[in-house]
Structures are given as structure tokens and as C-alpha cells.
C-alpha positions in Angstrom: 7.9 31.0 3.7 9.7 29.9 6.9 9.7 26.2 7.5 8.6 24.8 10.9 11.0 23.3 13.4 9.0 20.1 13.6 6.4 18.2 11.6 4.3 15.2 12.8 4.5 12.3 10.3 1.5 10.0 10.7 2.3 6.5 9.5 -0.6 5.0 7.6 1.1 1.9 6.1 -0.4 -0.7 8.3 -3.8 0.6 7.3 -3.9 2.5 4.0 -0.7 0.9 2.8 -1.8 -2.7 3.2 -5.5 -2.4 2.4 -4.8 -2.4 -1.3 -2.1 -5.0 -1.4 -2.6 -8.4 -3.1 -0.9 -10.2 -0.2 -3.1 -10.4 3.0 -1.0 -10.3 6.1 -2.1 -12.0 9.3 -3.0 -9.8 12.3 0.2 -10.8 14.2 2.4 -9.8 11.3 0.6 -6.4 11.0 1.0 -5.9 14.7 4.8 -6.6 14.3 4.9 -3.9 11.5 3.3 -1.4 13.9 5.8 -2.3 16.6 8.8 -2.0 14.3 7.5 1.5 13.1 7.1 2.6 16.7 10.7 1.4 17.5 11.9 3.6 14.6 10.4 6.6 16.4 7.4 7.2 14.3 5.2 9.4 16.6 1.8 8.5 15.3 0.6 5.3 13.6 -2.7 4.5 12.0 -2.5 0.8 13.0 -5.9 -0.6 11.9 -9.2 0.0 10.1 -12.5 -1.1 11.7 -14.3 -1.9 8.4 -16.2 -4.8 7.0 -13.7 -7.5 6.3 -15.9 -8.8 3.5 -15.2 -5.6 1.6 -11.6 -5.1 2.7 -10.2 -8.5 3.7 -6.7 -7.1 4.2 -8.0 -5.3 7.3 -9.7 -8.3 9.0 -8.8 -8.9 12.6 -8.3 -5.3 13.7 -8.9 -6.2 17.4 -6.2 -8.9 17.1 -3.7 -6.4 15.7 -4.3 -4.0 18.6 -3.9 -6.9 21.1 -0.5 -7.6 19.6 0.8 -4.0 20.0 3.7 -3.4 22.3 2.7 0.1 23.4 5.6 2.5 23.3 5.5 5.7 25.4 5.1 8.8 23.3 3.6 7.0 20.3 -0.1 7.7 19.4 -1.9 4.6 18.1 -4.9 5.3 16.0 -7.6 3.4 14.1 -9.8 4.4 11.1 -13.6 4.2 11.2 -16.2 5.0 8.6 -19.3 4.9 10.8 -20.5 4.4 14.3 -20.4 0.7 14.1 -16.7 1.0 13.4 -16.3 3.4 16.4 -18.1 0.9 18.7 -15.3 -1.6 17.9 -12.5 0.9 18.2 -13.8 2.2 21.6 -13.3 -1.3 23.1 -9.6 -1.6 22.1 -8.0 1.3 24.1 -6.6 3.0 21.0 -5.5 6.7 21.6 -7.1 8.3 18.6 -10.0 7.8 16.1 -9.6 8.8 12.5 -13.0 9.3 10.8 -12.9 9.5 7.0 -15.4 10.4 4.4 -15.3 11.6 0.8 -16.2 15.1 -0.4 -18.2 13.8 -3.4 -21.4 11.8 -3.4 -20.3 9.1 -5.8 -17.1 8.3 -4.1 -18.6 8.4 -0.6 -21.4 6.0 -1.7 -18.9 3.6 -3.2 -16.4 3.8 -0.3 -18.8 3.7 2.7 -22.4 3.3 1.3 -23.6 6.6 2.7 -24.4 10.1 1.4 -22.0 12.9 2.3 -24.7 14.4 4.7 -25.0 11.0 6.4 -21.3 10.8 6.9 -21.1 14.3 8.3 -23.8 13.4 10.8 -21.9 10.3 11.7 -18.7 12.4 12.1 -20.5 14.7 14.6 -21.7 11.7 16.7 -18.3 10.0 16.6 -16.4 13.2 17.6 -18.8 13.6 20.5 -18.5 10.0 21.7 -14.7 10.0 21.3 -14.3 13.1 23.5 -16.6 11.6 26.1 -14.4 8.5 26.0 -11.2 10.5 26.3 -10.2 9.7 22.7 -8.8 12.2 20.3 -10.7 12.6 17.0 -9.3 13.5 13.6 -11.5 14.0 10.5 -10.1 13.2 7.1 -11.9 14.6 4.0 -11.2 12.3 1.1 -10.9 13.3 -2.6 -10.3 16.9 -1.4 -8.6 17.8 -4.7 -10.2 15.5 -7.2 -12.5 12.5 -7.6 -12.2 9.7 -10.1 -15.9 9.7 -10.7 -16.9 13.4 -10.5 -13.6 15.1 -11.5 -12.3 18.3 -10.0 -13.7 19.1 -6.5 -14.7 22.6 -5.5 -12.2 23.7 -2.8 -14.9 26.0 -1.3 -17.1 23.0 -0.6 -14.2 21.1 1.0 -13.3 24.1 3.2 -16.9 24.4 4.3 -16.8 20.7 5.4 -13.6 21.3 7.3 -14.9 24.4 9.0 -18.1 22.5 10.0 -16.1 19.6 11.4 -13.8 21.9 13.4 -16.8 23.6 14.9 -18.2 20.2 15.8 -15.0 19.6 17.9 -12.7 17.6 15.6 -9.2 18.0 17.0 -7.6 18.0 13.6 -8.6 18.2 10.0 -6.8 16.3 7.2 -7.2 16.9 3.5 -6.7 13.8 1.5 -5.5 13.8 -2.1 -6.9 10.2 -2.5 -6.1 9.7 -6.1 -2.9 11.9 -6.3 -4.1 14.7 -8.6 -3.2 17.8 -6.6 -0.4 20.2 -7.5 1.5 22.5 -5.1 -0.5 25.7 -5.8 -3.8 23.9 -4.9 -2.2 22.5 -1.7 -0.9 25.9 -0.6 -4.3 27.5 -1.2 -6.2 24.8 0.7 -3.9 24.9 3.7 -3.7 28.7 3.8 -7.4 29.1 3.6 -8.1 26.4 6.1 -5.9 27.5 8.9 -7.8 30.7 9.8 -11.0 28.7 10.0 -9.7 25.9 12.3 -9.7 27.7 15.6 -6.0 27.0 16.0 -6.4 23.3 15.4 -3.8 21.4 13.3 -4.2 20.9 9.6 -2.8 17.9 7.9 -2.4 16.4 4.4 -2.8 12.8 3.2 -1.0 12.6 0.0 -0.6 10.0 -2.8 2.2 10.0 -5.3 0.1 8.7 -8.2 1.3 11.4 -10.6 4.7 12.0 -8.9 3.6 15.2 -7.2 3.2 13.8 -3.7 6.5 15.0 -2.2 6.4 18.5 -3.7 2.8 18.8 -2.4 4.1 17.7 1.1 6.7 20.5 1.0 4.1 23.0 -0.2 1.8 21.9 2.6 4.5 22.3 5.3 5.5 25.7 3.9 1.9 26.9 4.1 1.5 25.8 7.7 0.4 22.2 7.8 1.8 20.4 10.8 0.8 16.8 10.1 1.6 14.7 7.0 0.4 11.2 6.4 2.8 8.8 4.8 3.2 5.0 4.3 6.2 2.9 4.8 7.8 2.0 1.5 5.2 4.1 -0.4 2.8 1.2 -0.3 -1.0 1.7 -0.6 -3.9 2.9 -2.6 -7.7 2.8 -2.3 -9.5 -0.3 -3.4 -12.5 1.9 -4.4 -10.5 4.3 -6.5 -9.6 3.1 -10.1 -5.8 3.1 -10.8 -5.0 4.5 -7.4 -1.4 4.0 -6.4 0.6 4.4 -3.2 1.0 7.0 -0.6 4.2 9.1 -0.3 6.9 6.9 1.3 7.5 7.6 5.0 11.3 7.2 4.8 11.4 9.5 1.7 9.4 12.2 3.5 11.6 11.8 6.7 14.7 12.2 4.5 13.4 15.4 3.0 12.3 16.8 6.4 15.6 16.0 8.0 17.6 17.6 5.2 15.5 20.7 5.5 16.2 20.9 9.3 12.7 19.8 10.2 12.5 17.5 13.2 10.3 14.3 13.0 11.6 12.2 15.9 12.2 9.4 13.5 15.4 7.3 13.3 15.7 7.2 9.5 18.2 4.3 9.4 15.9 2.2 11.5 13.0 3.1 9.3 14.9 2.0 6.2 15.4 -1.4 7.9 11.6 -1.6 8.4 11.1 -1.0 4.7 13.6 -3.7 3.8 11.9 -6.1 6.1 8.5 -5.3 4.6 9.7 -5.6 1.0 11.0 -9.1 1.8 7.7 -10.0 3.5 5.6 -8.8 0.6 8.0 -10.4 -1.9 8.4 -7.4 -4.1 10.2 -4.1 -4.4 8.4 -1.2 -2.8 7.8 2.2 -4.4 9.9 4.1 -1.9 13.3 5.2 -3.0 15.3 6.1 0.1 15.2 2.5 1.4 16.8 1.4 -1.9 19.3 4.2 -2.2 20.2 4.6 1.5 20.3 7.7 3.7 22.9 10.3 2.8 25.1 11.0 5.9 24.1 14.6 6.6 20.5 13.7 7.1 20.7 10.2 8.4 20.3 11.1 12.1 
């Protein structure tokens, strides 16, 4: 298949990356991380999560993070919500985009957001409608699209039906999340290929974890099949606090390296992004999972 000329990398490190980290960063530090990522040319950043800080203390002070952002022209700043209460908070911040997420299985959805799948679908419809009325773009992410830690393999037909429904409800974009990193390329190709004709021309994205070392080949398969948005996390940090043995997302700098080497534009300054990873590793006091920030960018794809 022919590769696209450009792919949008959505940086989820400040949210998904940090939410599972043992070290809790203060809001001003998280805002600085977002600002550094924007300076590196990352076009879309999931900056915060409007969730209960008692359940996810790493995400406390979302409004303070947003207040500390140095808005850069051309960058889309987004926030994650799981319900309408979360959207109420997001709507007051002036963020550009809302990301609503829910899980495709009942067990995971109950554990992650204390709601049935049907209740989350209804919340999604309400949030999409409210967002559009407020002039905010809305993306819907379907968690555990390829496998659930509690219910096992997930029926792709059910996931595609959710995606088609959300698209019909007005979601501007659909993202399939491999929350626990179990997918293989053939599954990703099939999901994207079957989803695109049902999305009324809207973008399809993938949120991938590298738990079983298949994240990057899955990203390549997704792009080959027509996905135009890939989530990634600086340094490969992350994981879900409600998914046993979950590990990090695919690393943003590693994904950018691969895209640039394949002639796919991202708008990202890879050398600058590597410096962000180095800074974050020092801040967290440990080596991050990403590899390019340790090995360095090879000259032909460093620009």
C-alpha cells in the first residue's frame, strides 16, 4: 500500500504517560512538559485529564496545567474526559479539543469509569453535542479495542459498531485503543480498513501500547491501511492504572523517527523532541522506555 505524505502524531505523554507513573509531577511542571512538546513541533497534545484526583492523583490540578500553557499557534491542545462532569470542567478552560474515552467491554468500563458501556455511549452523545455547540472538536476513543485484561479477545464487529454509531452521532474522529498492547498488524489493518468506509470521511486513529513489542509495527500497519492519526507518548512512558501489567505507549520520538525515515511528514523537530525526552528522564529520575532518545537520530531522518 502507498504510505501517506503526512501523519498527525497526537502526544499523550502529559496525560496517559504520566497517569501511571510513581512520581507525581506538579501542575506547573506538567505545563512545562506540554510547552516543551509544542516547541518541538508536536501538532496535537493531550495535555490533561479531567478525572477524579482521588482515583488518579497524577492528574490532579488539570485547570492549573491549562493555565500554565503557552499557547503556540498551530498546536491543538486537548483534554480527556470520561463523563459530563469532566466535560463541564474542560469547557471552562478554553482547550481546543475534547477526547472522550470509554472501554468496549463491560468489566473494564466499570473499573475504569464506573459506568456501563451503554451509559458511556449515551454520555459520548451528550458530550459530542455539547462540544460542537461550544465550538470544540470532539474525538472518541474506544478502549480495549483489540483485547481486554478481564474479558479476553474483543469482537471487532462490536468495536466497529460502536465506532460507526459514534461517527453518526457527530464525533469528528474515531480512535481505536490497544490499551493493553495485545494487537498484531493483521488485526490493526483489518480494523482500520473496515472502519474507514463507515466513518463518513472522518479520520481514523490508533492509540497503541508497546507492551508486547508490537506497537511500532502496528503503527506502520495502521498508517498503511489509511489511519491518519497515531497517539504516542514522549519517552514511551505510560500505562493504564486500571489494567494489570500495562506498560507504556509507543514512544513519540521513535514513531517520528520511523515516519521521517519513510518520508512521512509529522511537523516535528526530532532533535528537539529528543531533548524533551532527556529532560523528562532526568526529571523522573529514571531511564525511559523510548530508544531513539538514547541512541540519537541518524542524520538522514533527523530533520
